[in-house]
BAVEX-712114 format. One record per residue (C-alpha): residue number from 1; x, y, z. Coordinates in Angstrom, 3 decimals, padded with zeros to 6 digits. Layout:
BEGIN
+-----+----------+----------+----------+
| num |     east |    north |       up |
+-----+----------+----------+----------+
| NUM |        X |        Y |        Z |
...
+-----+----------+----------+----------+
***
This chain:
BEGIN
+-----+----------+----------+----------+
| num |     east |    north |       up |
+-----+----------+----------+----------+
|   1 | -022.445 |  050.175 |  012.945 |
|   2 | -023.472 |  052.303 |  015.896 |
|   3 | -020.006 |  053.304 |  017.084 |
|   4 | -018.815 |  056.622 |  015.670 |
|   5 | -015.353 |  056.613 |  014.096 |
|   6 | -013.512 |  059.911 |  014.522 |
|   7 | -009.851 |  058.880 |  014.708 |
|   8 | -007.560 |  055.848 |  014.668 |
|   9 | -008.431 |  054.804 |  018.235 |
|  10 | -012.178 |  054.757 |  017.666 |
|  11 | -011.581 |  052.859 |  014.404 |
|  12 | -009.640 |  050.201 |  016.308 |
|  13 | -012.360 |  050.000 |  018.967 |
|  14 | -014.945 |  049.392 |  016.245 |
|  15 | -012.896 |  046.582 |  014.719 |
|  16 | -012.352 |  045.007 |  018.132 |
|  17 | -016.133 |  044.627 |  018.389 |
|  18 | -016.365 |  042.714 |  015.088 |
|  19 | -015.219 |  039.068 |  015.175 |
|  20 | -012.268 |  038.257 |  012.954 |
|  21 | -011.226 |  041.813 |  012.150 |
|  22 | -008.338 |  042.348 |  014.610 |
|  23 | -005.579 |  040.258 |  016.141 |
|  24 | -002.817 |  041.133 |  018.627 |
|  25 |  000.592 |  039.889 |  019.704 |
|  26 |  002.767 |  040.835 |  022.670 |
|  27 |  005.749 |  038.829 |  021.404 |
|  28 |  008.682 |  041.149 |  020.709 |
|  29 |  008.989 |  041.961 |  017.006 |
|  30 |  011.813 |  043.679 |  015.159 |
|  31 |  010.443 |  046.578 |  013.070 |
|  32 |  013.280 |  045.971 |  010.634 |
|  33 |  011.638 |  043.573 |  008.119 |
|  34 |  010.318 |  041.096 |  010.722 |
|  35 |  007.065 |  042.963 |  011.432 |
|  36 |  006.122 |  043.099 |  007.752 |
|  37 |  007.277 |  039.505 |  007.339 |
|  38 |  004.769 |  038.411 |  009.956 |
|  39 |  001.855 |  040.356 |  008.499 |
|  40 |  002.639 |  039.098 |  004.999 |
|  41 |  001.170 |  035.755 |  006.137 |
|  42 | -001.587 |  037.143 |  008.385 |
|  43 | -003.420 |  039.546 |  006.098 |
|  44 | -001.378 |  041.517 |  003.565 |
|  45 | -002.988 |  040.243 |  000.358 |
|  46 | -002.807 |  042.565 | -002.635 |
|  47 |  000.160 |  042.029 | -004.951 |
|  48 |  002.385 |  040.687 | -002.143 |
|  49 |  004.337 |  037.550 | -003.119 |
|  50 |  002.429 |  034.376 | -002.314 |
|  51 |  001.756 |  032.851 |  000.156 |
|  52 | -000.330 |  035.704 |  001.523 |
|  53 | -004.017 |  036.340 |  002.121 |
|  54 | -006.591 |  038.949 |  003.000 |
|  55 | -006.970 |  038.712 |  006.760 |
|  56 | -007.461 |  040.724 |  009.950 |
|  57 | -005.668 |  043.899 |  010.950 |
|  58 | -002.903 |  043.311 |  013.489 |
|  59 | -001.453 |  045.179 |  016.464 |
|  60 |  002.134 |  044.578 |  017.583 |
|  61 |  002.354 |  045.561 |  021.249 |
|  62 |  006.048 |  044.843 |  021.881 |
|  63 |  008.278 |  046.548 |  019.298 |
|  64 |  012.021 |  046.069 |  019.616 |
|  65 |  013.865 |  049.312 |  020.367 |
|  66 |  010.657 |  051.222 |  021.114 |
|  67 |  009.514 |  050.546 |  024.695 |
|  68 |  005.793 |  051.111 |  025.161 |
|  69 |  005.157 |  051.634 |  021.440 |
|  70 |  002.431 |  049.895 |  019.476 |
|  71 |  002.292 |  049.416 |  015.719 |
|  72 | -000.945 |  048.636 |  013.873 |
|  73 | -000.906 |  047.320 |  010.320 |
|  74 | -003.522 |  046.258 |  007.778 |
|  75 | -006.331 |  048.500 |  008.989 |
|  76 | -007.593 |  048.942 |  005.410 |
|  77 | -006.277 |  045.656 |  003.970 |
|  78 | -009.775 |  044.240 |  003.404 |
|  79 | -012.609 |  045.756 |  001.392 |
|  80 | -015.089 |  044.304 |  003.863 |
|  81 | -013.236 |  046.001 |  006.731 |
|  82 | -013.215 |  049.319 |  004.853 |
|  83 | -016.979 |  048.940 |  004.590 |
|  84 | -017.225 |  048.594 |  008.364 |
|  85 | -014.986 |  051.615 |  008.930 |
|  86 | -016.825 |  053.847 |  006.452 |
|  87 | -020.302 |  052.489 |  007.268 |
|  88 | -020.959 |  051.276 |  003.736 |
|  89 | -021.572 |  048.003 |  001.942 |
|  90 | -018.259 |  046.910 |  000.387 |
|  91 | -019.695 |  046.761 | -003.128 |
|  92 | -021.087 |  050.297 | -002.781 |
|  93 | -017.916 |  052.034 | -001.566 |
|  94 | -017.213 |  053.605 | -004.964 |
|  95 | -020.695 |  055.143 | -005.054 |
|  96 | -020.328 |  056.418 | -001.490 |
|  97 | -016.986 |  058.067 | -002.301 |
|  98 | -018.388 |  059.609 | -005.496 |
|  99 | -021.181 |  061.223 | -003.495 |
| 100 | -018.714 |  062.443 | -000.861 |
| 101 | -016.790 |  064.417 | -003.489 |
| 102 | -020.014 |  066.150 | -004.505 |
| 103 | -020.916 |  067.001 | -000.884 |
| 104 | -017.494 |  068.043 |  000.392 |
| 105 | -017.200 |  069.678 |  003.823 |
| 106 | -014.138 |  071.881 |  004.231 |
| 107 | -011.824 |  071.240 |  007.207 |
| 108 | -011.786 |  073.637 |  010.149 |
| 109 | -008.962 |  074.872 |  012.354 |
| 110 | -009.354 |  074.374 |  016.098 |
| 111 | -007.498 |  075.878 |  019.013 |
| 112 | -004.264 |  074.232 |  020.122 |
| 113 | -006.014 |  073.219 |  023.326 |
| 114 | -007.946 |  070.655 |  021.248 |
| 115 | -004.832 |  069.316 |  019.520 |
| 116 | -004.577 |  065.807 |  020.970 |
| 117 | -001.629 |  065.220 |  018.656 |
| 118 |  000.398 |  067.692 |  020.739 |
| 119 | -000.027 |  066.089 |  024.154 |
| 120 |  003.712 |  065.320 |  024.044 |
| 121 |  006.200 |  067.559 |  022.205 |
| 122 |  009.799 |  066.755 |  021.178 |
| 123 |  011.766 |  069.646 |  019.644 |
| 124 |  014.694 |  069.118 |  017.304 |
| 125 |  016.723 |  071.333 |  019.635 |
| 126 |  016.221 |  068.889 |  022.518 |
| 127 |  019.256 |  066.876 |  023.562 |
| 128 |  019.190 |  063.398 |  022.035 |
| 129 |  016.403 |  064.212 |  019.559 |
| 130 |  016.211 |  061.433 |  016.962 |
| 131 |  013.167 |  060.722 |  014.790 |
| 132 |  014.324 |  057.114 |  014.317 |
| 133 |  013.937 |  056.531 |  018.061 |
| 134 |  010.756 |  058.564 |  018.472 |
| 135 |  008.849 |  056.970 |  015.585 |
| 136 |  008.695 |  053.142 |  015.309 |
| 137 |  008.691 |  053.180 |  011.500 |
| 138 |  009.284 |  049.695 |  010.061 |
| 139 |  011.043 |  048.475 |  006.955 |
| 140 |  009.136 |  046.107 |  004.659 |
| 141 |  012.118 |  043.966 |  003.605 |
| 142 |  015.795 |  043.527 |  004.528 |
| 143 |  016.720 |  045.413 |  001.330 |
| 144 |  014.787 |  048.595 |  002.111 |
| 145 |  016.673 |  051.878 |  002.031 |
| 146 |  015.639 |  052.480 |  005.636 |
| 147 |  012.611 |  052.786 |  007.883 |
| 148 |  009.678 |  054.317 |  006.008 |
| 149 |  006.624 |  056.260 |  007.063 |
| 150 |  004.127 |  054.680 |  004.655 |
| 151 |  000.887 |  056.236 |  005.923 |
| 152 |  001.884 |  059.799 |  006.682 |
| 153 | -000.678 |  062.447 |  005.708 |
| 154 |  001.567 |  065.160 |  004.256 |
| 155 | -000.058 |  068.584 |  004.565 |
| 156 |  001.317 |  071.712 |  002.891 |
| 157 |  000.129 |  074.905 |  001.216 |
| 158 |  000.817 |  076.955 | -001.881 |
| 159 |  003.240 |  079.692 | -000.786 |
| 160 |  001.399 |  082.281 | -002.905 |
| 161 | -002.293 |  081.372 | -002.834 |
| 162 | -002.450 |  079.648 |  000.556 |
| 163 | -004.411 |  076.735 | -000.948 |
| 164 | -003.714 |  073.548 |  001.012 |
| 165 | -003.835 |  069.819 |  000.363 |
| 166 | -002.992 |  066.481 |  001.941 |
| 167 | -001.324 |  063.538 |  000.169 |
| 168 |  000.721 |  060.449 |  001.046 |
| 169 |  004.301 |  060.076 | -000.141 |
| 170 |  007.209 |  057.669 |  000.310 |
| 171 |  009.075 |  059.037 |  003.347 |
| 172 |  012.405 |  057.490 |  004.402 |
| 173 |  013.948 |  058.389 |  007.777 |
| 174 |  017.485 |  059.315 |  006.734 |
| 175 |  019.013 |  060.703 |  009.932 |
| 176 |  018.070 |  062.028 |  013.335 |
| 177 |  016.322 |  065.035 |  011.775 |
| 178 |  016.081 |  064.445 |  008.008 |
| 179 |  013.519 |  062.628 |  005.859 |
| 180 |  013.685 |  062.033 |  002.101 |
| 181 |  010.432 |  062.559 |  000.208 |
| 182 |  009.591 |  060.832 | -003.100 |
| 183 |  007.333 |  062.613 | -005.578 |
| 184 |  005.936 |  060.600 | -008.480 |
| 185 |  006.917 |  062.467 | -011.679 |
| 186 |  004.069 |  064.752 | -012.624 |
| 187 |  002.554 |  064.421 | -009.137 |
| 188 | -000.055 |  067.002 | -008.291 |
| 189 | -000.720 |  069.391 | -005.429 |
| 190 |  002.192 |  068.951 | -002.987 |
| 191 |  004.613 |  068.405 | -005.863 |
| 192 |  003.397 |  071.632 | -007.443 |
| 193 |  003.593 |  073.421 | -004.085 |
| 194 |  007.195 |  072.273 | -003.570 |
| 195 |  008.311 |  073.252 | -007.070 |
| 196 |  006.804 |  076.721 | -006.746 |
| 197 |  008.347 |  077.311 | -003.316 |
| 198 |  011.778 |  076.152 | -004.499 |
| 199 |  011.583 |  078.374 | -007.594 |
| 200 |  010.935 |  081.323 | -005.264 |
| 201 |  013.842 |  080.275 | -003.025 |
| 202 |  011.539 |  079.502 | -000.097 |
| 203 |  011.463 |  076.385 |  002.114 |
| 204 |  008.033 |  074.724 |  002.180 |
| 205 |  006.567 |  074.079 |  005.643 |
| 206 |  005.069 |  070.596 |  005.846 |
| 207 |  003.370 |  068.499 |  008.515 |
| 208 |  003.105 |  064.703 |  008.435 |
| 209 |  000.197 |  063.301 |  010.434 |
| 210 |  000.350 |  059.571 |  011.207 |
| 211 | -002.472 |  057.447 |  012.636 |
| 212 | -005.713 |  059.164 |  011.609 |
| 213 | -009.363 |  058.469 |  010.808 |
| 214 | -009.424 |  055.930 |  007.927 |
| 215 | -011.791 |  058.232 |  006.031 |
| 216 | -008.872 |  060.646 |  005.618 |
| 217 | -006.572 |  057.925 |  004.322 |
| 218 | -009.123 |  056.893 |  001.695 |
| 219 | -010.036 |  060.449 |  000.688 |
| 220 | -006.467 |  061.550 |  000.008 |
| 221 | -006.139 |  059.181 | -002.984 |
| 222 | -008.381 |  061.095 | -005.375 |
| 223 | -006.590 |  062.568 | -008.378 |
| 224 | -007.334 |  064.985 | -011.239 |
| 225 | -009.634 |  065.517 | -012.979 |
| 226 | -011.954 |  064.493 | -010.107 |
| 227 | -010.061 |  066.684 | -007.650 |
| 228 | -008.145 |  069.404 | -009.534 |
| 229 | -005.298 |  071.496 | -008.146 |
| 230 | -006.661 |  073.525 | -005.238 |
| 231 | -009.158 |  070.867 | -004.101 |
| 232 | -008.416 |  069.813 | -000.524 |
| 233 | -009.214 |  066.099 | -000.163 |
| 234 | -009.780 |  066.523 |  003.568 |
| 235 | -013.154 |  067.950 |  002.566 |
| 236 | -014.072 |  064.517 |  001.147 |
| 237 | -013.306 |  062.924 |  004.507 |
| 238 | -015.541 |  065.571 |  006.056 |
| 239 | -018.389 |  064.528 |  003.793 |
| 240 | -017.903 |  060.839 |  004.653 |
| 241 | -018.260 |  061.596 |  008.366 |
| 242 | -020.811 |  064.375 |  007.985 |
| 243 | -018.617 |  066.884 |  009.827 |
| 244 | -015.439 |  068.808 |  009.157 |
| 245 | -011.997 |  067.336 |  009.757 |
| 246 | -010.308 |  069.288 |  012.549 |
| 247 | -006.873 |  070.791 |  011.959 |
| 248 | -004.583 |  072.422 |  014.498 |
| 249 | -001.731 |  074.932 |  014.170 |
| 250 |  001.680 |  073.284 |  014.301 |
| 251 |  004.115 |  074.016 |  017.127 |
| 252 |  007.220 |  075.047 |  015.162 |
| 253 |  006.091 |  075.866 |  011.610 |
| 254 |  003.455 |  078.027 |  009.962 |
| 255 |  001.283 |  075.116 |  008.883 |
| 256 | -001.520 |  072.926 |  010.150 |
| 257 | -001.796 |  069.256 |  011.059 |
| 258 | -004.596 |  066.789 |  011.774 |
| 259 | -005.611 |  067.558 |  015.344 |
| 260 | -006.361 |  064.018 |  016.544 |
| 261 | -003.465 |  062.240 |  014.784 |
| 262 | -001.346 |  059.836 |  016.819 |
| 263 |  001.947 |  061.372 |  015.634 |
| 264 |  002.837 |  064.577 |  013.782 |
| 265 |  006.201 |  065.343 |  012.228 |
| 266 |  006.804 |  069.054 |  011.619 |
| 267 |  009.450 |  070.279 |  009.211 |
| 268 |  010.395 |  072.121 |  006.040 |
| 269 |  011.223 |  070.946 |  002.536 |
| 270 |  014.592 |  072.602 |  002.016 |
| 271 |  015.493 |  074.653 | -001.042 |
| 272 |  017.909 |  072.807 | -003.322 |
| 273 |  018.716 |  070.058 | -000.815 |
| 274 |  018.834 |  066.522 | -002.194 |
| 275 |  019.815 |  063.162 | -000.730 |
| 276 |  020.431 |  059.689 | -002.149 |
| 277 |  017.535 |  057.547 | -000.957 |
| 278 |  019.657 |  054.484 | -000.076 |
| 279 |  022.592 |  056.364 |  001.432 |
| 280 |  022.339 |  054.264 |  004.614 |
| 281 |  021.780 |  050.844 |  003.027 |
| 282 |  023.535 |  051.051 | -000.359 |
| 283 |  021.210 |  048.349 | -001.704 |
| 284 |  020.014 |  050.282 | -004.739 |
| 285 |  016.477 |  049.544 | -003.508 |
| 286 |  013.852 |  051.795 | -001.965 |
| 287 |  010.892 |  049.747 | -000.674 |
| 288 |  008.193 |  047.441 | -002.117 |
| 289 |  005.653 |  049.427 | -004.105 |
| 290 |  002.038 |  048.659 | -005.026 |
| 291 |  002.719 |  046.756 | -008.297 |
| 292 |  004.480 |  044.071 | -006.205 |
| 293 |  008.079 |  044.966 | -007.020 |
| 294 |  010.684 |  046.818 | -004.954 |
| 295 |  011.171 |  050.302 | -006.325 |
| 296 |  014.701 |  051.446 | -007.179 |
| 297 |  016.319 |  053.944 | -004.852 |
| 298 |  016.417 |  057.474 | -006.206 |
| 299 |  019.745 |  059.200 | -006.624 |
| 300 |  018.354 |  062.588 | -005.592 |
| 301 |  015.291 |  063.247 | -003.467 |
| 302 |  014.077 |  066.419 | -001.739 |
| 303 |  014.833 |  066.653 |  001.976 |
| 304 |  012.536 |  067.507 |  004.877 |
| 305 |  014.402 |  069.065 |  007.803 |
| 306 |  012.468 |  068.006 |  010.887 |
| 307 |  011.828 |  070.650 |  013.548 |
| 308 |  009.605 |  068.697 |  015.939 |
| 309 |  007.764 |  065.454 |  016.596 |
| 310 |  004.534 |  065.645 |  018.585 |
| 311 |  002.234 |  062.819 |  019.601 |
| 312 | -000.606 |  061.675 |  021.801 |
| 313 |  000.073 |  059.984 |  025.125 |
| 314 |  000.826 |  056.305 |  024.391 |
| 315 |  000.766 |  056.863 |  020.610 |
| 316 | -000.068 |  054.151 |  018.093 |
| 317 |  002.054 |  053.957 |  014.948 |
| 318 |  000.161 |  052.992 |  011.797 |
| 319 |  001.931 |  051.424 |  008.831 |
| 320 |  001.251 |  049.288 |  005.776 |
| 321 |  003.038 |  046.902 |  003.439 |
| 322 |  003.588 |  048.695 |  000.139 |
| 323 |  002.001 |  046.108 | -002.217 |
| 324 | -000.707 |  044.989 |  000.213 |
| 325 | -004.493 |  045.056 | -000.141 |
| 326 | -004.335 |  048.207 |  001.967 |
| 327 | -003.018 |  050.103 | -001.053 |
| 328 | -005.761 |  048.552 | -003.183 |
| 329 | -008.379 |  049.985 | -000.823 |
| 330 | -006.851 |  053.442 | -000.570 |
| 331 | -006.064 |  053.896 | -004.266 |
| 332 | -008.742 |  051.694 | -005.808 |
| 333 | -011.931 |  052.932 | -004.169 |
| 334 | -011.350 |  056.585 | -005.181 |
| 335 | -010.490 |  055.292 | -008.668 |
| 336 | -013.866 |  053.554 | -008.805 |
| 337 | -015.607 |  056.718 | -007.654 |
| 338 | -013.862 |  058.813 | -010.312 |
| 339 | -014.812 |  056.393 | -013.105 |
| 340 | -018.414 |  056.102 | -011.901 |
| 341 | -018.772 |  059.872 | -011.836 |
| 342 | -017.281 |  060.562 | -015.263 |
| 343 | -019.142 |  057.778 | -017.093 |
| 344 | -022.454 |  058.531 | -015.395 |
| 345 | -022.250 |  062.147 | -016.512 |
| 346 | -021.543 |  061.089 | -020.099 |
| 347 | -024.007 |  058.178 | -020.404 |
| 348 | -026.378 |  057.922 | -017.425 |
| 349 | -027.587 |  054.527 | -016.283 |
| 350 | -025.263 |  052.304 | -018.282 |
| 351 | -022.459 |  051.574 | -015.817 |
| 352 | -023.746 |  049.501 | -012.896 |
| 353 | -020.515 |  049.303 | -010.893 |
| 354 | -016.714 |  049.475 | -011.096 |
| 355 | -014.010 |  047.492 | -009.322 |
| 356 | -010.369 |  048.613 | -009.296 |
| 357 | -008.967 |  045.111 | -009.145 |
| 358 | -006.500 |  043.985 | -006.501 |
| 359 | -004.049 |  042.622 | -009.071 |
| 360 | -003.438 |  046.149 | -010.335 |
| 361 | -002.844 |  047.548 | -006.882 |
| 362 | -006.044 |  049.551 | -007.194 |
| 363 | -004.550 |  051.637 | -010.007 |
| 364 | -003.794 |  049.571 | -013.116 |
| 365 | -006.927 |  047.461 | -013.795 |
| 366 | -010.616 |  048.308 | -013.613 |
| 367 | -013.536 |  045.941 | -014.213 |
| 368 | -016.583 |  047.833 | -015.457 |
| 369 | -020.068 |  046.334 | -015.251 |
| 370 | -022.039 |  047.733 | -018.215 |
| 371 | -025.722 |  047.282 | -019.023 |
| 372 | -026.957 |  047.486 | -022.633 |
| 373 | -030.693 |  048.131 | -022.801 |
| 374 | -031.248 |  049.247 | -026.415 |
| 375 | -029.490 |  048.430 | -029.708 |
| 376 | -027.769 |  051.831 | -029.772 |
| 377 | -025.947 |  050.945 | -026.540 |
| 378 | -023.732 |  048.604 | -028.563 |
| 379 | -020.319 |  050.248 | -028.727 |
| 380 | -020.980 |  052.582 | -025.831 |
| 381 | -019.286 |  050.101 | -023.499 |
| 382 | -015.975 |  050.856 | -025.212 |
| 383 | -016.671 |  054.562 | -024.948 |
| 384 | -017.095 |  053.984 | -021.188 |
| 385 | -013.648 |  052.389 | -021.120 |
| 386 | -012.136 |  055.423 | -022.861 |
| 387 | -013.812 |  057.664 | -020.290 |
| 388 | -012.343 |  055.516 | -017.516 |
| 389 | -008.848 |  056.141 | -018.879 |
| 390 | -009.619 |  059.868 | -018.785 |
| 391 | -011.051 |  059.713 | -015.277 |
| 392 | -007.933 |  057.997 | -013.946 |
| 393 | -004.882 |  058.479 | -016.207 |
| 394 | -002.746 |  055.843 | -014.440 |
| 395 | -005.220 |  053.107 | -015.431 |
| 396 | -003.635 |  050.616 | -017.842 |
| 397 | -006.357 |  048.009 | -018.526 |
| 398 | -010.155 |  047.956 | -018.534 |
| 399 | -012.237 |  044.766 | -018.582 |
| 400 | -015.843 |  045.256 | -019.691 |
| 401 | -018.505 |  042.769 | -018.539 |
| 402 | -022.301 |  042.548 | -018.533 |
| 403 | -024.596 |  043.178 | -015.569 |
| 404 | -024.914 |  039.448 | -014.795 |
| 405 | -021.187 |  039.142 | -013.967 |
| 406 | -019.921 |  039.616 | -010.403 |
| 407 | -017.080 |  042.088 | -010.915 |
| 408 | -015.670 |  041.329 | -007.451 |
| 409 | -015.313 |  037.608 | -008.287 |
| 410 | -012.263 |  037.079 | -010.506 |
| 411 | -013.461 |  033.627 | -011.514 |
| 412 | -016.690 |  035.114 | -012.827 |
| 413 | -014.803 |  037.834 | -014.723 |
| 414 | -012.458 |  035.258 | -016.311 |
| 415 | -015.509 |  033.141 | -017.220 |
| 416 | -016.969 |  036.104 | -019.089 |
| 417 | -013.669 |  036.752 | -020.843 |
| 418 | -013.433 |  033.074 | -021.830 |
| 419 | -016.982 |  032.552 | -023.087 |
| 420 | -017.972 |  036.017 | -024.349 |
| 421 | -014.829 |  037.462 | -025.913 |
| 422 | -012.888 |  036.861 | -029.128 |
| 423 | -009.372 |  038.268 | -028.905 |
| 424 | -009.083 |  039.371 | -032.538 |
| 425 | -012.042 |  041.765 | -032.297 |
| 426 | -012.605 |  042.312 | -028.575 |
| 427 | -009.137 |  043.399 | -027.448 |
| 428 | -008.520 |  047.070 | -028.212 |
| 429 | -005.006 |  048.459 | -027.749 |
| 430 | -004.031 |  052.113 | -027.413 |
| 431 | -000.227 |  052.341 | -027.565 |
| 432 |  002.039 |  055.183 | -026.541 |
| 433 |  000.031 |  056.569 | -023.617 |
| 434 |  001.531 |  057.846 | -020.354 |
| 435 |  000.683 |  055.515 | -017.463 |
| 436 |  002.705 |  054.924 | -014.276 |
| 437 |  006.503 |  054.818 | -013.783 |
| 438 |  006.323 |  052.095 | -011.099 |
| 439 |  005.130 |  049.487 | -013.622 |
| 440 |  008.490 |  047.970 | -014.685 |
| 441 |  007.073 |  046.831 | -018.039 |
| 442 |  006.400 |  050.454 | -019.020 |
| 443 |  009.950 |  050.876 | -020.305 |
| 444 |  011.761 |  050.964 | -023.675 |
| 445 |  013.743 |  047.896 | -022.565 |
| 446 |  010.533 |  045.848 | -022.755 |
| 447 |  009.272 |  047.010 | -026.144 |
| 448 |  010.571 |  048.953 | -029.134 |
| 449 |  007.218 |  050.768 | -029.194 |
| 450 |  007.757 |  052.487 | -025.839 |
| 451 |  009.450 |  055.853 | -026.262 |
| 452 |  010.038 |  056.716 | -022.620 |
| 453 |  009.849 |  055.106 | -019.179 |
| 454 |  006.284 |  055.299 | -017.866 |
| 455 |  004.644 |  055.078 | -021.286 |
| 456 |  002.507 |  052.001 | -021.936 |
| 457 | -000.134 |  050.423 | -024.144 |
| 458 | -003.562 |  050.865 | -022.611 |
| 459 | -005.859 |  047.919 | -023.306 |
| 460 | -009.623 |  047.331 | -023.379 |
| 461 | -010.908 |  043.767 | -022.985 |
| 462 | -014.524 |  043.801 | -024.149 |
| 463 | -016.184 |  040.736 | -022.606 |
| 464 | -019.724 |  042.057 | -023.059 |
| 465 | -022.317 |  040.185 | -025.112 |
| 466 | -023.230 |  041.801 | -028.451 |
| 467 | -026.690 |  043.296 | -027.873 |
| 468 | -028.318 |  041.280 | -030.642 |
| 469 | -026.922 |  038.028 | -029.183 |
| 470 | -028.050 |  038.418 | -025.555 |
| 471 | -030.640 |  035.631 | -025.841 |
| 472 | -027.880 |  033.123 | -026.635 |
| 473 | -025.888 |  033.920 | -023.486 |
| 474 | -028.432 |  033.436 | -020.698 |
| 475 | -026.889 |  031.854 | -017.616 |
| 476 | -028.493 |  028.636 | -016.366 |
| 477 | -031.298 |  029.487 | -013.940 |
| 478 | -031.556 |  027.447 | -010.729 |
| 479 | -034.493 |  026.964 | -008.408 |
| 480 | -034.725 |  029.530 | -005.629 |
| 481 | -034.691 |  027.704 | -002.282 |
| 482 | -034.334 |  028.419 |  001.410 |
| 483 | -030.967 |  026.804 |  002.195 |
| 484 | -031.429 |  027.384 |  005.924 |
| 485 | -034.245 |  024.839 |  005.878 |
| 486 | -031.567 |  022.223 |  005.257 |
| 487 | -028.536 |  023.894 |  006.905 |
| 488 | -029.714 |  026.329 |  009.611 |
| 489 | -026.230 |  027.807 |  010.186 |
| 490 | -025.401 |  028.251 |  006.518 |
| 491 | -024.760 |  031.782 |  005.220 |
| 492 | -025.659 |  032.418 |  001.578 |
| 493 | -022.981 |  034.287 | -000.411 |
| 494 | -024.223 |  037.764 | -001.352 |
+-----+----------+----------+----------+
***
């Protein structure tokens, strides 16, 4: 692609130039459940309840209750589209992200004069200030606890060291100037920053940048050990683009924000303040999460007291459906990169590729393509699976296949599992390991063997051919032909 992507607007312009990647509607849509209900059919994919599909991104240009506002959804809800946006072949995205971590470019701070995100400023002290009116945040379903900011880049710093990081969290608009913030138990970086600040009795300044360069949204999803505490994932986005991400000083707090974001919320995480997540809906539900189920509302969540909302002229709100393919792209591609890096360092040349499968939301299942070249490689494929669990601790299942299997084609993977695997010897279980609390099966109620919620049995499915049997498992070889000789407009599947 020749067009340079530097922010959300240039990303949308690029997609507009590619047939089939963007659709629009000017029919009025209610952001309360209706907007997500529409996109569920158009292009959500992922673990969303069927019927759904992977389709184009969509812009809603007439949002009820928000005159002049636009909402874009599904920007990253297609691996092919992510490839366009990051200038990479879809099957090579994991390799590209792995290399970006190794060539990180730290963000830079620019003068406020360059802060496009501050073209319009609304202060909490202004008469009539209300974040629910300023920000067209949708709900995914009628049961949601409230409108959620689902793609807000939360930026904060360690109150003692000054180290900074950006992550995405579940943010529910609770009142005119309060937002609840969900931290996954054991969450890194911002969770650690908040806990330290609260222990010292200090509020934690935080900015939430919405509508940014997709490279930032992908980069934020790396986790330890690939990006340990103190590693700012914005530097990965810098490497993807070949230049530093630009930050700007906030208007009302001592913190920075992404300079070319569409919206920025400025505020502080208050000391000791907690709020019931569903205090406005009383449904007991939060919002749909990536495994495909609606997460329960939390009884007590930390509170952000909002001090200002700034935005560009004619801002564009960006959102996603929690269990959609968009989450698979954001979480899964960094997962692939982390696994590729760790296994390559341990056993160079064996792993050909990795796919964090859509059915696991990009987090729970990885398909690893492993090549055995000498007899002593037998057994190393299972070692690669163990390394994958170390590279990404939330991973629950690994499927191992040979180099002749298309890991991005589920039918091909299931074929390998059916014809190359015997369950009694090729399924390896590792019980009692901490995984992810949003998997509802990871709970003592589901098995006597589970000691605590969030613990699970990790599983390896070894569908690779035993090295000494490879000659017996050769796929049928067809004649190579030029199909276009017979069908000039036919496109051969890569």
